[in-house]
Backbone as XML, in Angstrom:
<?xml version="1.0"?>
<chain id="A" units="angstrom">
  <residue number="1" name="MET">
    <atom name="N" x="0.838" y="-1.192" z="0.000"/>
    <atom name="CA" x="0.000" y="0.000" z="0.000"/>
    <atom name="C" x="0.878" y="1.247" z="0.000"/>
  </residue>
  <residue number="2" name="ILE">
    <atom name="N" x="0.493" y="2.230" z="-0.771"/>
    <atom name="CA" x="1.241" y="3.482" z="-0.854"/>
    <atom name="C" x="0.828" y="4.382" z="0.298"/>
  </residue>
  <residue number="3" name="ASP">
    <atom name="N" x="1.817" y="5.036" z="0.903"/>
    <atom name="CA" x="1.535" y="5.957" z="2.005"/>
    <atom name="C" x="0.686" y="7.124" z="1.527"/>
  </residue>
  <residue number="4" name="MET">
    <atom name="N" x="-0.292" y="7.512" z="2.300"/>
    <atom name="CA" x="-1.178" y="8.606" z="1.939"/>
    <atom name="C" x="-0.462" y="9.949" z="1.779"/>
  </residue>
  <residue number="5" name="PRO">
    <atom name="N" x="0.624" y="10.241" z="2.538"/>
    <atom name="CA" x="1.278" y="11.540" z="2.345"/>
    <atom name="C" x="1.808" y="11.761" z="0.926"/>
  </residue>
  <residue number="6" name="HIS">
    <atom name="N" x="1.934" y="10.701" z="0.136"/>
    <atom name="CA" x="2.434" y="10.839" z="-1.217"/>
    <atom name="C" x="1.327" y="11.100" z="-2.233"/>
  </residue>
  <residue number="7" name="VAL">
    <atom name="N" x="0.096" y="10.818" z="-1.852"/>
    <atom name="CA" x="-1.021" y="10.930" z="-2.792"/>
    <atom name="C" x="-1.361" y="12.385" z="-3.083"/>
  </residue>
  <residue number="8" name="GLN">
    <atom name="N" x="-1.514" y="13.186" z="-2.056"/>
    <atom name="CA" x="-1.936" y="14.579" z="-2.235"/>
    <atom name="C" x="-0.917" y="15.407" z="-3.034"/>
  </residue>
  <residue number="9" name="PRO">
    <atom name="N" x="0.394" y="15.368" z="-2.692"/>
    <atom name="CA" x="1.344" y="16.132" z="-3.521"/>
    <atom name="C" x="1.387" y="15.631" z="-4.959"/>
  </residue>
  <residue number="10" name="GLY">
    <atom name="N" x="1.257" y="14.333" z="-5.133"/>
    <atom name="CA" x="1.256" y="13.777" z="-6.485"/>
    <atom name="C" x="0.097" y="14.293" z="-7.302"/>
  </residue>
  <residue number="11" name="ALA">
    <atom name="N" x="-1.074" y="14.331" z="-6.688"/>
    <atom name="CA" x="-2.257" y="14.829" z="-7.390"/>
    <atom name="C" x="-2.093" y="16.304" z="-7.745"/>
  </residue>
  <residue number="12" name="ALA">
    <atom name="N" x="-1.535" y="17.077" z="-6.832"/>
    <atom name="CA" x="-1.338" y="18.507" z="-7.083"/>
    <atom name="C" x="-0.339" y="18.748" z="-8.211"/>
  </residue>
  <residue number="13" name="LEU">
    <atom name="N" x="0.643" y="17.860" z="-8.343"/>
    <atom name="CA" x="1.674" y="18.017" z="-9.367"/>
    <atom name="C" x="1.371" y="17.244" z="-10.644"/>
  </residue>
  <residue number="14" name="GLY">
    <atom name="N" x="0.325" y="16.445" z="-10.615"/>
    <atom name="CA" x="-0.034" y="15.659" z="-11.784"/>
    <atom name="C" x="0.873" y="14.460" z="-12.006"/>
  </residue>
  <residue number="15" name="ILE">
    <atom name="N" x="1.446" y="13.925" z="-10.921"/>
    <atom name="CA" x="2.306" y="12.743" z="-10.997"/>
    <atom name="C" x="1.779" y="11.687" z="-10.039"/>
  </residue>
  <residue number="16" name="SER">
    <atom name="N" x="2.240" y="10.468" z="-10.195"/>
    <atom name="CA" x="1.742" y="9.382" z="-9.349"/>
    <atom name="C" x="2.355" y="9.445" z="-7.953"/>
  </residue>
  <residue number="17" name="ALA">
    <atom name="N" x="1.673" y="8.825" z="-7.013"/>
    <atom name="CA" x="2.172" y="8.740" z="-5.644"/>
    <atom name="C" x="3.499" y="7.983" z="-5.610"/>
  </residue>
  <residue number="18" name="THR">
    <atom name="N" x="3.650" y="7.010" z="-6.485"/>
    <atom name="CA" x="4.905" y="6.252" z="-6.558"/>
    <atom name="C" x="6.059" y="7.156" z="-6.968"/>
  </residue>
  <residue number="19" name="THR">
    <atom name="N" x="5.815" y="8.042" z="-7.923"/>
    <atom name="CA" x="6.850" y="8.987" z="-8.352"/>
    <atom name="C" x="7.227" y="9.922" z="-7.212"/>
  </residue>
  <residue number="20" name="VAL">
    <atom name="N" x="6.243" y="10.403" z="-6.466"/>
    <atom name="CA" x="6.513" y="11.260" z="-5.310"/>
    <atom name="C" x="7.376" y="10.498" z="-4.308"/>
  </residue>
  <residue number="21" name="LYS">
    <atom name="N" x="7.000" y="9.259" z="-4.039"/>
    <atom name="CA" x="7.739" y="8.441" z="-3.079"/>
    <atom name="C" x="9.191" y="8.257" z="-3.521"/>
  </residue>
  <residue number="22" name="GLU">
    <atom name="N" x="9.411" y="8.036" z="-4.815"/>
    <atom name="CA" x="10.765" y="7.875" z="-5.339"/>
    <atom name="C" x="11.575" y="9.165" z="-5.208"/>
  </residue>
  <residue number="23" name="HIS">
    <atom name="N" x="10.947" y="10.298" z="-5.499"/>
    <atom name="CA" x="11.646" y="11.585" z="-5.370"/>
    <atom name="C" x="11.990" y="11.875" z="-3.912"/>
  </residue>
  <residue number="24" name="VAL">
    <atom name="N" x="11.062" y="11.615" z="-3.016"/>
    <atom name="CA" x="11.312" y="11.820" z="-1.586"/>
    <atom name="C" x="12.471" y="10.938" z="-1.130"/>
  </residue>
  <residue number="25" name="ALA">
    <atom name="N" x="12.476" y="9.687" z="-1.543"/>
    <atom name="CA" x="13.562" y="8.766" z="-1.177"/>
    <atom name="C" x="14.903" y="9.276" z="-1.689"/>
  </residue>
  <residue number="26" name="SER">
    <atom name="N" x="14.906" y="9.829" z="-2.909"/>
    <atom name="CA" x="16.134" y="10.378" z="-3.475"/>
    <atom name="C" x="16.631" y="11.578" z="-2.674"/>
  </residue>
  <residue number="27" name="ILE">
    <atom name="N" x="15.722" y="12.450" z="-2.300"/>
    <atom name="CA" x="16.085" y="13.626" z="-1.494"/>
    <atom name="C" x="16.628" y="13.204" z="-0.141"/>
  </residue>
  <residue number="28" name="LEU">
    <atom name="N" x="15.965" y="12.257" z="0.510"/>
    <atom name="CA" x="16.421" y="11.787" z="1.814"/>
    <atom name="C" x="17.820" y="11.183" z="1.714"/>
  </residue>
  <residue number="29" name="ALA">
    <atom name="N" x="18.073" y="10.419" z="0.656"/>
    <atom name="CA" x="19.394" y="9.820" z="0.467"/>
    <atom name="C" x="20.463" y="10.889" z="0.258"/>
  </residue>
  <residue number="30" name="LYS">
    <atom name="N" x="20.146" y="11.904" z="-0.551"/>
    <atom name="CA" x="21.116" y="12.970" z="-0.810"/>
    <atom name="C" x="21.429" y="13.777" z="0.453"/>
  </residue>
  <residue number="31" name="LEU">
    <atom name="N" x="20.420" y="13.962" z="1.291"/>
    <atom name="CA" x="20.627" y="14.689" z="2.548"/>
    <atom name="C" x="21.213" y="13.800" z="3.640"/>
  </residue>
  <residue number="32" name="GLN">
    <atom name="N" x="21.241" y="12.502" z="3.377"/>
    <atom name="CA" x="21.723" y="11.505" z="4.335"/>
    <atom name="C" x="20.918" y="11.548" z="5.637"/>
  </residue>
  <residue number="33" name="VAL">
    <atom name="N" x="19.597" y="11.589" z="5.476"/>
    <atom name="CA" x="18.675" y="11.533" z="6.609"/>
    <atom name="C" x="17.735" y="10.360" z="6.403"/>
  </residue>
  <residue number="34" name="ARG">
    <atom name="N" x="17.068" y="9.905" z="7.474"/>
    <atom name="CA" x="16.279" y="8.673" z="7.375"/>
    <atom name="C" x="14.803" y="8.880" z="7.107"/>
  </residue>
  <residue number="35" name="ASP">
    <atom name="N" x="14.281" y="10.094" z="7.351"/>
    <atom name="CA" x="12.852" y="10.306" z="7.129"/>
    <atom name="C" x="12.563" y="11.785" z="6.944"/>
  </residue>
  <residue number="36" name="ARG">
    <atom name="N" x="11.287" y="12.103" z="6.675"/>
    <atom name="CA" x="10.890" y="13.497" z="6.422"/>
    <atom name="C" x="11.118" y="14.394" z="7.634"/>
  </residue>
  <residue number="37" name="LEU">
    <atom name="N" x="10.913" y="13.861" z="8.814"/>
    <atom name="CA" x="11.144" y="14.651" z="10.028"/>
    <atom name="C" x="12.594" y="15.105" z="10.091"/>
  </residue>
  <residue number="38" name="HIS">
    <atom name="N" x="13.515" y="14.180" z="9.863"/>
    <atom name="CA" x="14.922" y="14.539" z="9.923"/>
    <atom name="C" x="15.319" y="15.465" z="8.769"/>
  </residue>
  <residue number="39" name="ALA">
    <atom name="N" x="14.651" y="15.356" z="7.635"/>
    <atom name="CA" x="14.898" y="16.290" z="6.535"/>
    <atom name="C" x="14.453" y="17.696" z="6.930"/>
  </residue>
  <residue number="40" name="THR">
    <atom name="N" x="13.333" y="17.785" z="7.634"/>
    <atom name="CA" x="12.844" y="19.085" z="8.112"/>
    <atom name="C" x="13.814" y="19.684" z="9.125"/>
  </residue>
  <residue number="41" name="ILE">
    <atom name="N" x="14.290" y="18.868" z="10.043"/>
    <atom name="CA" x="15.271" y="19.334" z="11.034"/>
    <atom name="C" x="16.538" y="19.808" z="10.328"/>
  </residue>
  <residue number="42" name="TYR">
    <atom name="N" x="16.995" y="19.029" z="9.364"/>
    <atom name="CA" x="18.180" y="19.391" z="8.591"/>
    <atom name="C" x="17.979" y="20.745" z="7.904"/>
  </residue>
  <residue number="43" name="ALA">
    <atom name="N" x="16.835" y="20.925" z="7.266"/>
    <atom name="CA" x="16.547" y="22.176" z="6.571"/>
    <atom name="C" x="16.502" y="23.356" z="7.542"/>
  </residue>
  <residue number="44" name="TYR">
    <atom name="N" x="15.896" y="23.140" z="8.707"/>
    <atom name="CA" x="15.806" y="24.203" z="9.723"/>
    <atom name="C" x="17.199" y="24.576" z="10.226"/>
  </residue>
  <residue number="45" name="GLU">
    <atom name="N" x="17.988" y="23.569" z="10.557"/>
    <atom name="CA" x="19.329" y="23.825" z="11.093"/>
    <atom name="C" x="20.267" y="24.413" z="10.049"/>
  </residue>
  <residue number="46" name="SER">
    <atom name="N" x="19.987" y="24.157" z="8.772"/>
    <atom name="CA" x="20.822" y="24.680" z="7.686"/>
    <atom name="C" x="20.379" y="26.063" z="7.224"/>
  </residue>
  <residue number="47" name="GLY">
    <atom name="N" x="19.245" y="26.554" z="7.746"/>
    <atom name="CA" x="18.768" y="27.878" z="7.389"/>
    <atom name="C" x="17.870" y="27.910" z="6.155"/>
  </residue>
  <residue number="48" name="PHE">
    <atom name="N" x="17.489" y="26.741" z="5.628"/>
    <atom name="CA" x="16.609" y="26.710" z="4.467"/>
    <atom name="C" x="15.185" y="27.099" z="4.841"/>
  </residue>
  <residue number="49" name="ILE">
    <atom name="N" x="14.794" y="26.807" z="6.056"/>
    <atom name="CA" x="13.475" y="27.200" z="6.583"/>
    <atom name="C" x="13.696" y="27.791" z="7.972"/>
  </residue>
  <residue number="50" name="TRP">
    <atom name="N" x="12.747" y="28.584" z="8.435"/>
    <atom name="CA" x="12.882" y="29.189" z="9.756"/>
    <atom name="C" x="11.521" y="29.315" z="10.405"/>
  </residue>
  <residue number="51" name="SER">
    <atom name="N" x="11.553" y="29.543" z="11.692"/>
    <atom name="CA" x="10.336" y="29.683" z="12.485"/>
    <atom name="C" x="9.721" y="31.062" z="12.250"/>
  </residue>
  <residue number="52" name="ARG">
    <atom name="N" x="8.411" y="31.141" z="12.340"/>
    <atom name="CA" x="7.740" y="32.426" z="12.211"/>
    <atom name="C" x="7.790" y="33.225" z="13.511"/>
  </residue>
  <residue number="53" name="GLU">
    <atom name="N" x="8.213" y="32.566" z="14.567"/>
    <atom name="CA" x="8.286" y="33.253" z="15.870"/>
    <atom name="C" x="9.404" y="34.277" z="15.843"/>
  </residue>
  <residue number="54" name="PRO">
    <atom name="N" x="9.207" y="35.409" z="16.543"/>
    <atom name="CA" x="10.256" y="36.459" z="16.546"/>
    <atom name="C" x="11.514" y="36.043" z="17.242"/>
  </residue>
</chain>
């Protein structure tokens, strides 16, 4: 069964959930992290994203 988090972005982009899953796996491998949570932490610590709090 395909994870539901891949269905919605795939539909918005006009690609299959499997393609989304493959792209996510590729990104995680390149960042050398194990899951989306750790990718988010990596992005936050690297300055790619930031908190809205002052």
